[in-house]
Backbone as CSV, one residue per row, in Angstrom:
resi,resn,N_x,N_y,N_z,CA_x,CA_y,CA_z,C_x,C_y,C_z
1,MET,-24.495,22.507,-7.704,-23.640,21.691,-7.723,-23.298,20.690,-8.119
2,LEU,-22.038,20.264,-9.495,-22.168,19.069,-10.388,-22.255,17.543,-9.679
3,TYR,-22.692,17.022,-10.083,-22.415,15.628,-9.215,-22.358,14.760,-11.098
4,VAL,-21.150,14.248,-10.700,-20.550,13.379,-11.425,-20.942,11.437,-10.974
5,PRO,-21.110,11.110,-11.758,-21.459,9.355,-10.860,-20.622,9.071,-11.205
6,GLY,-20.099,8.269,-9.946,-18.338,7.406,-9.862,-17.131,8.293,-9.088
7,ALA,-17.704,9.489,-9.158,-16.725,10.793,-8.681,-15.708,9.867,-7.713
8,SER,-17.123,9.673,-6.545,-16.316,8.752,-5.387,-15.329,7.447,-5.773
9,ASP,-15.325,6.965,-6.787,-14.834,5.838,-7.099,-13.411,6.354,-7.807
10,ILE,-13.144,7.565,-7.938,-12.178,7.934,-8.347,-10.734,8.187,-6.953
11,VAL,-9.809,7.434,-7.247,-8.252,8.024,-6.702,-7.578,9.183,-7.154
12,SER,-7.616,10.187,-6.105,-7.381,11.512,-6.351,-6.186,11.430,-6.332
13,ILE,-5.095,12.127,-6.903,-3.833,12.336,-6.498,-3.666,13.177,-5.169
14,GLU,-4.954,13.957,-4.540,-4.705,14.531,-3.185,-4.577,13.393,-2.336
15,SER,-5.496,12.925,-2.649,-5.730,11.615,-1.372,-5.211,10.871,-1.559
16,ILE,-3.926,10.281,-2.513,-2.768,9.814,-2.215,-1.684,10.606,-1.761
17,SER,-1.538,12.277,-2.201,-0.584,13.017,-1.290,-1.157,13.075,0.232
18,LEU,-2.173,13.284,0.820,-2.468,13.142,1.798,-1.701,11.879,2.533
19,PHE,-2.078,11.039,1.929,-1.574,9.444,2.841,-0.017,9.237,2.903
20,LEU,0.763,10.348,1.662,2.451,10.180,2.275,2.762,11.103,2.834
21,ASP,1.851,12.486,2.561,2.034,13.248,4.308,1.463,12.419,5.310
22,ILE,0.934,11.802,5.397,0.463,11.319,7.453,1.758,10.602,7.377
23,LEU,2.578,9.971,6.468,3.450,8.715,6.334,4.813,9.722,7.295
24,GLN,4.616,10.808,6.132,5.696,11.671,6.501,6.115,11.953,7.794
25,GLN,4.912,12.557,8.388,4.663,12.931,9.942,4.687,12.098,10.933
26,LYS,4.085,11.086,10.287,4.275,10.099,11.634,5.534,9.209,11.789
27,VAL,5.792,8.632,11.043,6.527,7.667,10.793,8.012,7.868,9.811
28,ASP,8.317,9.182,9.755,9.425,9.548,9.149,9.672,9.105,7.482
29,LEU,8.950,9.016,6.735,8.760,7.993,5.439,9.813,8.496,4.761
30,LEU,11.168,7.254,4.071,12.082,7.811,3.622,12.016,7.597,1.802
31,VAL,12.370,8.217,1.243,12.797,8.581,-0.361,12.485,6.975,-1.078
32,GLU,13.800,6.057,0.094,13.945,4.860,-0.690,12.835,4.021,-0.151
33,GLU,11.913,4.503,0.097,10.655,3.438,0.742,9.628,3.631,-0.387
34,VAL,9.188,5.144,-0.695,8.637,5.715,-1.661,8.795,4.589,-2.751
35,ILE,10.290,5.019,-3.351,10.827,3.609,-4.559,10.315,2.127,-4.245
36,ILE,10.896,1.775,-3.366,10.609,0.322,-2.805,9.000,-0.266,-2.901
37,ALA,8.097,0.788,-2.702,6.727,0.626,-2.277,6.134,0.965,-3.651
38,THR,6.973,1.653,-4.509,6.435,2.258,-5.794,6.605,1.047,-6.760
39,VAL,8.051,0.376,-6.414,8.194,-1.194,-7.671,7.549,-1.960,-6.826
40,LEU,6.835,-1.898,-5.641,6.445,-3.476,-5.060,4.964,-3.311,-5.298
41,LEU,4.325,-2.343,-5.810,3.091,-1.946,-6.103,2.519,-2.160,-7.929
42,GLN,4.281,-1.749,-8.217,4.240,-2.204,-9.417,3.502,-3.924,-9.732
43,ARG,4.718,-4.195,-8.926,5.084,-5.526,-8.892,4.004,-6.795,-8.889
44,PHE,2.962,-6.226,-7.714,1.803,-6.440,-7.781,0.477,-6.402,-9.116
45,MET,0.641,-4.932,-9.488,-0.035,-5.140,-10.515,0.044,-6.092,-11.757
46,GLN,1.377,-6.500,-12.300,2.079,-7.277,-13.428,1.531,-8.732,-12.739
47,LYS,1.821,-8.971,-10.888,1.732,-10.237,-10.735,-0.092,-10.439,-11.417
48,GLN,-0.581,-9.123,-11.438,-2.109,-9.624,-11.136,-2.603,-10.222,-12.763
49,ILE,-1.998,-9.224,-13.648,-2.000,-9.813,-15.293,-1.851,-10.734,-15.148
50,GLN,-0.477,-11.490,-15.224,-0.134,-12.853,-15.521,-0.660,-13.830,-14.543
51,LYS,-1.003,-13.541,-13.665,-1.901,-14.859,-12.983,-3.378,-14.422,-13.360
52,GLY,-3.921,-13.227,-13.966,-5.343,-13.503,-14.620,-6.280,-13.422,-13.660
53,ILE,-6.090,-12.259,-12.630,-6.731,-12.325,-12.006,-6.741,-10.301,-11.415
54,ASN,-8.042,-9.988,-10.690,-8.377,-8.851,-10.988,-8.741,-8.790,-9.167
55,ILE,-7.677,-7.921,-8.209,-7.731,-7.774,-7.372,-7.687,-6.273,-6.775
56,LEU,-6.747,-5.846,-7.799,-6.849,-4.333,-7.209,-7.842,-2.989,-7.752
57,SER,-8.465,-2.469,-6.716,-9.735,-1.819,-7.217,-9.703,-0.255,-6.611
58,THR,-11.038,0.625,-6.840,-10.716,1.427,-6.039,-11.156,1.383,-4.756
59,THR,-11.754,0.005,-4.385,-12.336,0.232,-2.745,-11.357,-0.613,-1.566
60,ASN,-9.779,-1.183,-2.348,-8.830,-1.860,-1.735,-8.021,-0.913,-1.915
61,ILE,-7.714,0.001,-2.698,-6.755,0.751,-3.161,-5.755,1.025,-2.177
62,GLY,-6.741,1.677,-0.880,-6.019,2.638,0.591,-5.598,1.491,1.122
63,MET,-6.063,0.079,1.125,-5.477,-1.121,1.925,-3.976,-1.333,1.498
64,LEU,-3.969,-1.568,-0.219,-2.816,-2.063,-1.108,-1.594,-0.917,-1.102
65,LEU,-2.137,0.438,-1.082,-1.392,1.450,-0.724,-0.421,1.238,1.058
66,ILE,-1.505,1.446,1.557,-0.716,0.610,3.264,-0.197,-0.236,3.062
67,VAL,-0.188,-1.550,2.760,0.309,-2.584,2.872,1.578,-2.839,1.951
68,SER,1.995,-2.087,0.492,3.181,-1.474,-0.092,3.749,-0.930,0.834
69,PHE,3.833,0.048,1.448,4.811,0.998,2.373,4.643,0.258,3.423
70,ILE,4.033,-0.554,4.113,4.410,-1.267,5.543,5.754,-2.155,4.967
71,LEU,5.326,-2.656,3.709,6.370,-3.615,3.297,7.675,-2.699,2.973
72,ALA,8.196,-2.057,2.509,8.760,-1.411,2.184,9.481,-1.030,2.966
73,MET,9.078,-0.827,4.284,9.697,-0.132,5.549,10.275,-0.913,6.026
74,LYS,9.392,-2.458,6.519,10.024,-3.752,6.985,11.145,-3.796,6.402
75,ILE,11.502,-3.908,4.781,12.564,-4.223,3.638,13.646,-3.236,4.198
76,SER,13.698,-2.233,4.261,14.439,-1.000,4.631,15.007,-0.633,6.187
77,ARG,14.590,-0.820,6.717,14.544,-0.707,8.260,14.915,-1.832,9.141
78,ASP,15.512,-1.588,9.963,16.134,-2.516,11.393,15.205,-2.481,12.735
79,ILE,14.387,-1.533,12.589,13.516,-1.284,13.402,11.868,-0.630,12.652
80,VAL,10.786,-1.506,13.215,9.549,-1.021,12.561,8.596,-1.240,13.130
81,TYR,7.599,0.163,12.970,6.721,-0.110,13.450,5.304,-1.134,13.114
82,LYS,4.772,-2.092,14.368,3.891,-3.201,14.061,2.804,-2.851,13.161
83,ASN,1.927,-3.992,12.667,0.890,-3.524,11.701,-0.443,-2.985,12.747
84,SER,-0.410,-2.950,13.847,-1.237,-2.060,14.698,-1.235,-1.143,14.735
85,TYR,0.264,-0.046,14.708,0.283,0.876,14.826,-0.502,1.647,13.281
86,PHE,-0.296,0.823,12.251,-0.646,1.385,10.897,-2.446,1.695,11.155
87,ALA,-2.661,0.310,11.314,-4.118,0.076,11.377,-5.035,0.644,12.542
88,ASP,-3.793,1.363,13.368,-4.743,2.288,14.163,-5.044,3.524,13.570
89,LEU,-3.521,4.044,12.711,-3.231,5.161,12.315,-3.932,5.253,11.007
90,PHE,-4.926,4.215,10.513,-5.130,4.600,9.378,-6.708,4.283,9.375
91,LYS,-7.184,3.745,10.888,-8.324,3.261,11.114,-9.340,2.152,10.112
92,VAL,-8.195,0.919,9.651,-8.655,-0.152,9.427,-8.338,-1.125,10.140
93,SER,-9.163,-2.451,9.936,-9.025,-3.125,11.127,-7.637,-4.324,10.910
94,CYS,-7.001,-4.499,12.242,-5.764,-4.536,12.565,-5.755,-6.596,11.663
95,THR,-6.513,-6.947,11.828,-6.845,-8.447,11.143,-7.116,-8.032,9.729
96,ASP,-7.307,-7.289,9.091,-8.003,-7.029,7.909,-6.764,-6.893,7.491
97,LEU,-5.711,-5.778,7.737,-4.456,-5.474,7.060,-3.359,-6.549,7.561
98,ASN,-3.751,-7.540,8.402,-2.801,-8.856,8.881,-2.959,-9.541,7.488
99,LYS,-4.153,-9.593,7.389,-4.904,-10.391,5.931,-4.867,-10.274,5.008
100,SER,-4.191,-8.727,4.570,-4.203,-8.090,3.114,-2.915,-8.109,2.850
101,GLU,-1.824,-8.290,4.122,0.233,-8.296,3.590,-0.210,-9.885,3.502
102,CYS,-0.752,-10.741,3.892,-0.261,-12.468,3.462,-0.912,-12.613,2.383
103,GLY,-2.140,-11.858,1.992,-2.781,-11.836,0.519,-1.672,-11.193,-0.650
104,TYR,-1.061,-10.102,-0.147,-0.218,-9.490,-0.815,1.056,-10.269,-1.218
105,LEU,1.681,-10.581,-0.062,2.992,-11.323,-0.133,2.612,-12.996,-1.275
106,ARG,1.731,-13.509,-1.126,1.054,-14.261,-1.976,0.802,-14.443,-3.461
107,LEU,0.623,-12.765,-3.430,0.239,-12.761,-5.195,1.674,-12.349,-6.216
108,ILE,2.372,-11.387,-4.999,4.031,-11.380,-5.636,4.757,-11.934,-5.488
109,ASP,4.034,-13.291,-4.852,5.324,-14.542,-4.653,6.550,-14.479,-3.608
110,HIS,6.319,-13.513,-3.048,6.806,-13.067,-2.187,8.185,-12.667,-2.509
111,GLN,8.030,-11.953,-3.645,9.422,-11.995,-3.837,9.466,-9.883,-3.721
112,LEU,10.321,-9.629,-2.681,10.327,-8.536,-2.324,11.739,-8.013,-2.629
113,TRP,12.577,-8.515,-3.361,13.546,-8.339,-3.715,13.614,-6.938,-4.756
114,VAL,14.446,-5.591,-4.291,14.427,-4.265,-5.580,15.465,-3.726,-4.975
115,GLU,16.156,-3.660,-6.497,17.294,-3.587,-6.480,17.487,-1.825,-7.003
116,PHE,18.480,-0.894,-6.349,18.350,0.744,-7.176,19.661,0.667,-7.940
């Protein structure tokens, strides 16, 4: 077996695809929510650069993806699953998820508006 140092640190297309499949199956993810989450994640990365900080890493990309999609659903839906549902679904601490959502919102200066 070929061992590649740092291979576990790589975020694969397959793992992101699996994440999206789970959301599609469990919460009927909408295309517009994917677009909104993508814009929010881009905004997050731009704000990091503007503020001279580096938060996004391979160790927290999963949580940042979860938060991006939760925010996208909160923006576009009238009725949204609670954060505890997503914490259970993705086996993360609800406290960590809530703190991550607050930190994400602070970093992007609560700029959630997305135009199509």
